[in-house]
C-alpha positions as CSV (number, residue, x, y, z in Angstrom):
1,M,41.1,-63.7,-19.7
2,L,43.1,-66.7,-20.6
3,Y,45.7,-66.1,-17.6
4,W,43.3,-66.9,-15.6
5,A,41.6,-69.9,-17.4
6,A,45.5,-71.0,-17.4
7,V,45.2,-70.3,-13.3
8,F,42.6,-72.6,-12.7
9,F,43.5,-74.8,-14.8
10,V,47.0,-75.1,-12.6
11,I,44.6,-75.2,-9.7
12,A,42.2,-78.6,-10.5
13,L,46.0,-80.4,-11.6
14,I,47.6,-79.6,-7.8
15,A,44.1,-80.7,-7.2
16,A,43.3,-83.0,-8.1
17,F,47.3,-84.7,-8.0
18,L,47.2,-84.0,-4.2
19,G,43.5,-86.5,-3.6
20,F,41.1,-83.4,-4.0
21,G,38.9,-85.1,-6.7
22,G,36.0,-82.0,-6.0
23,V,37.8,-78.9,-5.9
24,A,39.8,-80.3,-9.3
25,A,36.2,-80.7,-11.0
26,G,34.8,-77.2,-9.8
27,A,38.3,-75.7,-10.9
28,A,38.4,-77.9,-13.7
29,G,34.4,-76.8,-15.0
30,I,35.7,-73.1,-14.3
31,A,38.7,-73.4,-17.0
32,Q,37.0,-74.3,-19.6
33,I,34.2,-72.4,-18.8
34,L,36.7,-69.1,-18.9
35,F,39.0,-70.6,-22.0
36,F,35.2,-70.6,-24.1
37,L,34.8,-67.6,-23.2
38,F,37.8,-65.6,-24.8
39,L,37.5,-68.0,-27.5
40,V,34.3,-66.5,-28.6
41,L,34.9,-63.3,-27.0
42,F,38.2,-63.6,-29.4
43,I,37.2,-64.8,-32.7
44,V,34.2,-62.4,-32.6
45,S,37.3,-60.0,-31.9
46,L,38.5,-60.8,-35.3
47,L,35.0,-60.5,-36.9
48,V,34.0,-57.0,-36.3
49,G,38.1,-56.1,-36.8
50,L,37.4,-57.4,-40.9
51,L,33.9,-56.5,-40.8
52,R,35.5,-52.9,-40.3
53,G,37.4,-52.8,-43.3
54,G,40.1,-51.2,-41.0
55,K,43.8,-53.4,-40.8
56,P,45.8,-54.8,-38.4
57,Q,48.3,-51.5,-37.2
58,L,51.3,-52.8,-35.7
59,P,53.1,-50.5,-33.0
């Protein structure tokens, strides 16, 4: 998910550089939504892992 947020961010930068303001705004909005969704899911995953009492396992 973080990968897709970065992809949309790059698309927004390229579109803004080329003068496509609407496309840039849309891609930046999608990137922002994906980034915050990633953060929420990451924090929830950390909290669930801590509440289950398990230690992180290294491969």
